[in-house]
C-alpha positions as CSV (number, residue, x, y, z in Angstrom):
1,Q,121.7,120.3,98.9
2,D,123.5,118.9,95.9
3,S,121.4,115.7,96.1
4,Y,118.2,117.9,96.3
5,E,119.2,120.0,93.2
6,K,120.2,116.9,91.2
7,H,116.9,115.2,91.8
8,A,114.9,118.5,91.5
9,H,116.4,119.2,88.1
10,A,115.4,115.8,86.8
11,M,111.8,116.1,87.9
12,R,108.8,117.3,85.9
13,P,106.9,120.3,87.4
14,A,104.1,118.2,88.9
15,E,106.7,115.8,90.5
16,L,108.6,118.7,91.9
17,Q,105.5,120.2,93.4
18,A,104.7,116.8,95.0
19,F,108.3,116.6,96.3
20,D,108.2,120.1,97.8
21,D,104.8,119.3,99.4
22,L,106.2,116.2,101.1
23,V,109.2,118.1,102.4
24,I,107.0,120.8,103.9
25,F,104.8,118.1,105.4
26,L,107.8,116.5,107.0
27,R,108.9,119.8,108.5
28,N,105.4,120.3,110.0
29,M,105.5,116.9,111.8
30,S,106.9,118.3,115.0
31,C,106.2,116.3,118.1
32,V,106.9,116.6,121.8
33,G,109.6,114.3,123.2
34,Q,109.8,112.0,120.2
35,A,109.6,111.8,116.5
36,H,106.2,111.7,114.8
37,P,104.9,108.1,114.3
38,E,104.8,108.6,110.5
39,F,108.1,110.4,110.2
40,S,110.4,107.3,109.6
41,R,108.1,105.9,106.9
42,L,107.8,109.1,105.0
43,N,111.4,110.0,105.4
44,A,112.4,106.6,104.0
45,F,110.1,107.1,101.0
46,L,111.7,110.4,100.4
47,A,115.2,109.0,100.6
48,A,114.3,106.1,98.3
49,T,112.6,108.1,95.6
50,C,114.5,111.5,95.7
51,G,117.7,110.7,97.4
52,V,117.0,113.3,100.1
53,K,117.0,112.6,103.8
54,V,115.4,115.0,106.2
55,E,116.9,115.4,109.6
56,M,114.8,116.4,112.6
57,Q,116.6,118.8,115.0
58,P,115.3,118.9,118.6
59,I,114.6,122.3,120.1
60,R,113.5,123.4,123.6
61,A,110.1,124.9,124.0
62,R,108.2,125.9,127.1
63,A,105.0,124.0,127.7
64,I,102.2,125.6,129.7
65,S,98.7,124.5,130.8
66,Y,95.5,125.7,129.3
67,G,94.8,127.6,132.5
68,A,98.2,129.3,132.3
69,L,97.5,130.3,128.7
70,V,94.1,131.8,129.8
71,Q,95.9,133.9,132.5
72,R,98.7,135.0,130.1
73,L,96.4,136.1,127.3
74,G,93.6,137.3,129.5
75,F,90.6,135.6,128.0
76,S,87.8,133.7,129.7
77,G,86.5,131.5,127.0
78,V,86.6,130.8,123.2
79,E,84.0,130.1,120.6
80,V,86.2,127.6,118.7
81,L,89.0,125.5,120.1
82,L,90.9,124.0,117.1
83,I,93.7,121.5,118.0
84,D,96.2,119.7,115.7
85,A,99.1,118.9,118.0
86,E,100.4,115.7,116.4
87,G,99.5,113.3,119.2
88,Y,99.1,115.7,122.1
89,D,95.6,116.7,121.3
90,C,94.1,114.6,124.2
91,K,96.5,116.0,126.7
92,I,95.7,119.6,125.7
93,L,91.9,118.8,125.9
94,Q,92.4,117.3,129.3
95,S,94.2,120.5,130.4
96,M,91.2,122.5,129.1
97,I,88.8,120.3,131.0
98,D,90.7,120.7,134.2
99,H,90.6,124.5,133.8
100,C,86.9,124.8,132.8
101,S,85.8,122.4,135.6
102,L,87.1,124.7,138.3
103,P,84.5,126.7,140.3
104,G,83.7,129.9,138.6
105,N,84.9,128.8,135.1
106,Q,81.7,127.4,133.7
107,Q,81.6,130.2,131.1
108,A,85.1,129.1,129.8
109,W,83.9,126.0,128.0
110,P,84.5,126.3,124.2
111,E,81.4,126.4,122.0
112,L,83.0,124.2,119.3
113,I,85.9,121.8,119.6
114,Q,87.8,120.2,116.8
115,F,90.8,117.9,117.3
116,E,92.7,115.4,115.2
117,T,91.6,111.8,115.5
118,M,94.0,109.8,113.3
119,G,95.3,107.6,116.1
120,H,98.4,109.8,116.9
121,S,97.2,110.4,120.5
122,N,96.8,106.6,120.9
123,W,100.3,106.1,119.6
124,M,101.7,108.7,121.9
125,G,100.1,106.7,124.8
126,N,103.5,104.8,125.1
127,G,102.3,101.5,124.0
128,S,98.9,101.6,125.7
129,E,96.1,99.7,123.8
130,R,93.5,102.2,125.1
131,D,91.7,104.2,122.5
132,L,92.5,107.6,124.0
133,E,90.9,109.6,121.3
134,N,87.6,107.8,121.7
135,E,87.8,108.0,125.4
136,M,88.3,111.8,125.1
137,C,85.1,112.1,123.0
138,S,83.2,110.2,125.8
139,T,84.7,112.4,128.4
140,L,83.7,115.6,126.6
141,E,80.2,114.1,126.1
142,K,80.0,113.8,129.9
143,H,80.9,117.5,130.2
144,G,78.0,118.6,127.9
145,Y,79.2,118.1,124.4
146,M,77.8,116.2,121.4
147,V,79.9,114.6,118.7
148,V,78.8,116.1,115.4
149,C,81.2,114.4,113.0
150,N,84.3,112.3,113.2
151,G,86.9,111.1,110.9
152,K,90.5,112.3,110.6
153,D,89.2,115.2,112.7
154,T,86.3,115.2,115.1
155,Q,84.0,118.1,115.8
156,L,82.0,118.5,119.0
157,I,79.5,121.2,120.0
158,R,78.3,122.2,123.4
159,L,74.7,121.4,123.8
160,S,73.8,124.3,126.0
161,V,75.1,126.7,123.4
162,L,73.4,124.8,120.5
163,E,70.0,125.3,122.2
164,R,70.2,129.1,122.2
165,E,72.4,129.9,119.1
166,P,70.6,129.9,115.8
167,R,73.9,130.2,113.9
168,L,75.1,127.0,115.4
169,Q,71.8,125.3,114.7
170,R,72.2,126.3,111.0
171,W,75.7,124.9,111.0
172,V,74.6,121.5,112.5
173,D,71.8,121.4,109.8
174,T,74.4,121.4,107.1
175,F,75.5,117.8,108.0
176,W,73.7,115.0,106.0
177,C,74.3,111.4,105.1
178,H,75.4,110.9,101.5
179,R,73.7,107.4,101.5
180,C,70.4,107.6,103.3
181,K,70.0,111.4,103.1
182,E,69.4,111.7,106.9
183,R,70.1,115.2,108.1
184,S,71.0,117.2,111.2
185,H,70.7,115.8,114.7
186,A,69.0,112.5,113.7
187,G,72.1,111.1,112.0
188,M,74.7,112.2,114.5
189,P,77.5,111.4,114.9
190,Y,78.4,111.5,111.3
191,T,81.6,109.9,110.0
192,C,83.6,111.3,107.2
193,T,84.9,108.6,104.9
194,N,87.2,108.7,101.8
195,C,84.9,106.6,99.6
196,E,81.4,107.2,100.8
197,G,81.5,110.9,102.0
198,N,79.7,111.6,105.2
199,L,77.7,108.7,106.7
200,C,75.1,108.9,109.5
201,K,75.6,106.7,112.6
202,H,73.3,104.0,111.1
203,C,75.0,103.9,107.6
204,W,78.4,104.0,109.2
205,R,77.7,100.9,111.3
206,L,76.4,99.2,108.1
207,F,79.5,100.3,106.2
208,Q,81.8,98.9,109.0
209,A,80.2,95.5,108.7
210,F,79.7,95.1,105.0
211,G,81.5,97.9,103.2
212,S,79.9,99.6,100.2
213,C,78.3,96.3,99.0
214,A,75.4,96.8,101.5
215,W,74.0,99.3,99.0
216,D,74.7,97.2,95.9
217,W,72.2,94.4,95.7
218,A,72.6,92.4,92.5
219,S,70.5,89.7,90.9
220,V,71.8,86.1,91.3
221,P,73.0,84.0,88.4
222,G,70.2,82.3,86.3
223,D,67.7,85.0,87.3
224,P,65.4,82.4,89.0
225,R,61.9,83.2,90.5
226,L,61.4,81.6,93.9
227,S,58.5,81.3,96.3
228,T,60.8,80.9,99.3
229,L,64.5,80.8,99.9
230,T,67.0,79.7,102.5
231,T,70.7,78.8,102.9
232,N,72.7,76.0,104.6
233,G,75.4,78.7,105.3
234,L,77.2,77.9,102.0
235,L,74.8,77.7,99.1
236,L,71.5,79.3,98.2
237,W,68.5,77.0,98.3
238,G,64.8,77.6,97.8
239,V,61.5,76.5,96.3
240,D,60.4,77.8,92.9
241,F,56.8,78.7,91.9
242,N,56.4,75.1,90.5
243,G,57.0,73.7,94.0
244,R,60.4,72.3,93.1
245,A,63.2,72.4,95.6
246,C,66.3,74.1,94.1
247,C,69.9,74.8,94.8
248,C,72.4,77.2,93.2
249,R,75.7,75.4,92.8
250,N,78.6,76.9,90.9
251,D,76.2,79.5,89.4
252,R,73.9,76.7,88.1
253,W,70.5,75.8,89.4
254,E,69.7,72.2,90.3
255,Y,66.1,71.0,90.9
256,S,64.5,68.2,92.9
257,G,61.0,67.2,94.1
258,N,57.6,68.8,93.6
259,N,54.6,70.2,95.6
260,L,57.0,71.8,98.1
261,R,56.5,75.1,99.9
262,R,59.6,75.5,102.0
263,I,63.0,73.8,102.5
264,S,65.8,73.7,105.1
265,V,69.2,72.1,104.7
266,S,72.1,71.1,107.0
267,R,75.6,72.4,106.2
268,D,76.9,69.1,104.8
269,E,73.6,68.4,103.0
270,S,73.2,65.2,104.9
271,L,69.7,66.3,106.0
272,I,67.4,68.0,103.5
273,L,63.9,68.6,104.8
274,G,60.9,70.3,103.1
275,L,57.3,71.2,103.8
276,D,54.7,70.3,101.2
277,S,51.6,72.2,100.4
278,S,49.7,70.6,103.3
279,G,52.5,71.1,105.9
280,R,53.8,67.6,105.9
281,V,57.6,67.2,106.6
282,M,59.3,65.6,103.7
283,Q,62.9,64.3,103.7
284,C,65.0,64.1,100.6
285,S,66.8,60.7,100.4
286,N,68.2,61.2,96.9
287,W,68.4,64.8,95.5
288,S,69.3,63.9,91.9
289,S,66.4,61.4,91.5
290,S,63.9,63.7,93.3
291,R,63.2,61.0,95.9
292,W,61.3,62.6,98.8
293,N,59.5,60.7,101.6
294,E,57.3,61.9,104.4
295,L,59.2,62.0,107.8
296,P,57.2,59.6,110.0
297,G,55.5,61.0,113.1
298,S,56.0,64.6,112.1
299,P,53.5,67.4,112.9
300,K,52.3,69.5,110.1
301,L,54.4,72.6,110.0
302,V,54.4,76.1,108.5
303,S,58.1,76.9,109.4
304,I,61.1,74.7,109.7
305,S,64.8,75.3,110.4
306,V,67.5,72.6,110.4
307,A,70.7,73.2,112.4
308,G,73.8,73.2,110.3
309,D,75.2,70.2,112.2
310,S,71.8,68.4,111.5
311,W,71.5,67.5,115.2
312,R,68.4,69.7,115.8
313,V,65.4,70.6,113.8
314,W,63.0,73.3,114.9
315,G,59.5,73.9,113.5
316,V,56.2,75.8,114.0
317,D,52.9,74.1,113.3
318,L,49.7,75.5,111.9
319,N,48.5,76.6,115.4
320,G,51.8,78.3,116.3
321,Q,53.0,75.5,118.6
322,V,56.8,75.2,118.6
323,W,58.4,71.8,118.0
324,V,61.9,70.4,118.1
325,K,63.3,67.1,116.8
326,R,66.7,65.8,118.1
327,S,68.8,63.6,115.8
328,E,68.9,60.8,118.3
329,S,65.1,60.6,118.5
330,E,62.4,59.9,116.0
331,A,59.8,61.8,118.1
332,W,59.1,65.5,117.9
333,E,58.9,67.3,121.3
334,E,56.5,70.2,122.0
335,M,58.4,73.3,123.3
336,S,57.1,76.3,125.1
337,G,56.1,79.4,123.1
338,W,53.8,80.2,120.2
339,L,55.4,81.5,117.1
340,D,54.8,82.0,113.3
341,Q,58.4,81.4,112.2
342,V,61.7,80.2,113.7
343,S,65.4,80.4,112.7
344,I,68.3,78.7,114.4
345,S,72.1,78.9,114.2
346,W,74.5,76.2,113.0
347,N,74.8,74.4,116.4
348,G,71.2,75.0,117.5
349,R,72.3,77.1,120.5
350,H,70.8,80.3,119.2
351,V,67.0,80.2,118.4
352,W,65.1,83.2,117.1
353,G,61.4,83.5,116.3
354,V,58.6,85.9,115.6
355,N,54.9,85.6,116.6
356,N,51.7,86.8,114.9
357,Y,52.2,90.2,116.6
358,N,55.6,90.6,114.9
359,E,57.3,90.3,118.3
360,V,60.8,88.9,118.2
361,Y,61.9,86.2,120.7
362,Y,65.2,84.6,121.5
363,R,66.3,81.5,123.5
364,Q,69.6,79.7,124.1
365,G,68.9,76.3,122.6
366,I,66.5,73.7,123.8
367,Y,67.1,74.3,127.5
368,G,66.8,78.1,127.4
369,L,63.7,80.3,128.0
370,W,62.1,82.6,125.5
371,N,63.0,86.3,125.9
372,L,61.2,89.2,124.2
373,V,63.8,91.3,122.5
374,E,63.9,94.6,120.6
375,G,62.3,94.8,117.2
376,K,59.0,94.3,115.3
377,F,59.4,91.9,112.4
378,K,57.3,89.4,110.5
379,Q,60.5,87.3,109.7
380,V,63.9,86.9,111.1
381,S,66.9,85.0,109.9
382,V,70.1,84.3,111.9
383,S,73.5,83.5,110.3
384,A,74.9,80.1,111.0
385,D,77.5,81.5,113.3
386,G,74.8,83.2,115.4
387,G,76.4,86.6,115.0
388,H,74.2,88.3,112.4
389,L,70.4,88.7,112.5
390,W,68.3,90.0,109.7
391,G,64.6,91.1,109.9
392,L,61.8,92.0,107.5
393,N,59.0,94.2,108.9
394,E,55.4,94.4,107.8
395,W,56.3,96.9,105.1
396,N,59.0,94.5,103.7
397,Q,61.8,96.9,104.8
398,V,65.1,95.2,105.5
399,F,66.9,95.5,108.8
400,W,70.2,94.1,110.2
401,T,71.9,93.9,113.6
402,L,74.7,92.1,115.4
403,T,73.1,89.7,117.9
404,Y,75.3,90.8,120.8
405,D,73.7,94.3,121.0
406,L,70.5,94.2,118.9
407,Y,71.0,97.7,117.4
408,W,68.8,97.4,114.3
409,I,70.0,99.2,111.2
410,R,67.8,99.9,108.2
411,V,69.3,98.4,105.0
412,P,68.3,99.6,101.5
413,G,65.7,97.5,99.7
414,Y,62.3,95.8,100.1
415,L,62.2,92.0,100.4
416,I,59.7,89.2,101.2
417,D,62.3,86.6,102.3
418,I,65.9,86.8,103.5
419,C,68.8,84.6,104.6
420,A,72.6,85.0,105.2
421,S,75.7,82.8,104.8
422,E,77.3,81.2,107.8
423,D,79.5,84.2,108.6
424,G,76.9,86.7,107.7
425,M,79.0,88.3,105.0
426,K,76.8,87.1,102.1
427,V,73.1,87.9,102.0
428,W,70.3,86.8,99.7
429,G,66.7,88.1,99.5
430,R,63.6,87.6,97.5
431,D,61.4,90.4,96.2
432,K,57.6,90.4,95.9
433,S,57.9,89.1,92.3
434,G,60.1,86.2,93.4
435,Y,63.3,87.5,91.9
436,V,66.4,86.8,94.0
437,W,69.0,89.5,95.0
438,G,72.2,89.3,97.0
439,F,75.3,91.1,98.0
440,R,78.6,89.8,99.2
441,C,81.2,91.5,101.4
442,N,84.6,90.7,100.0
């Protein structure tokens, strides 16, 4: 008490209010069987800054099941079940499920459920690595609920009630995405964030991958105008409107060659290939002196993609025939399939392409088979590590997905060309005027 009064007397009013709020917060951190996971950290902070240490005193309290509470208070069901039990939320919800699942108790299900999802229930799992809070949401969905919004707290609504209750429908309609403006059911589940407000399920996935920068495209240094662009995973390359190959190195543009239409470069820049205006494959033997020579025996191509390790080159000719060239061979091999454009990963094990119907195909390297996958795009670009895939549709809208699930997400912007760094965390695109834009996830 003396320590408290000494420090309280020395504090300004605002500091004293913050101190009292923290003490009250600590007093409300009661848990069953053990101290709150945040108690030690906050108590240590309080002791270091204010010289006050809060002692938790154990007390005995009777615990009853949800069913026993129903019997004691004599109710059958509730409109809203609100739980904030400092780590025991999932156990209470499971007790509720057990009661409501009994024969004759179908009317006992709550219409709305809110429980805390800050990880405390996971921590109370005694060292288990399972995400108990996420598992509980999945369990409730199996029992007829829909997740409306999640964050520090998660709200769920019973679908059968939503269909017949206009007041709940109006409540659901109040949810909207602060980024893409999606509203109501279409964006669910929404996620409440500290920096972006509520995000719909699509924008939340985008935010998880790239942070806020996915909405912050910026022009690249030098403000170049390009007819096509690409990357070797590290630097931005392209061809300008004068047919010169170019590379942005240390925020300065370097130029080489002429009469080119497209370019593709290996990671170490040991192999730089371009397509001229007639489709001939040209190889750069000396970048600084603009020395380019036709690659003997090459078909005329409209699309070309060099693997980052330079061991494989894939291409598509004027008729849509797919070709591949191995580093150990001078000859090009015809491959199965008919495409308009192709993009490959660093090691050549992941090959993506689109045909003239905007259908997207994938195959595992040279020895794989083409498989039709989800999406309708005129161009796709895979990151060097094979993990990120970008697509542009016929309206030049930008889409992104992780390659392991192909759940396409609309990204703000309209582009004609797109490419990504080797880890997918830096992206460049070209608009219809040839200006280059990009964003980087730090």
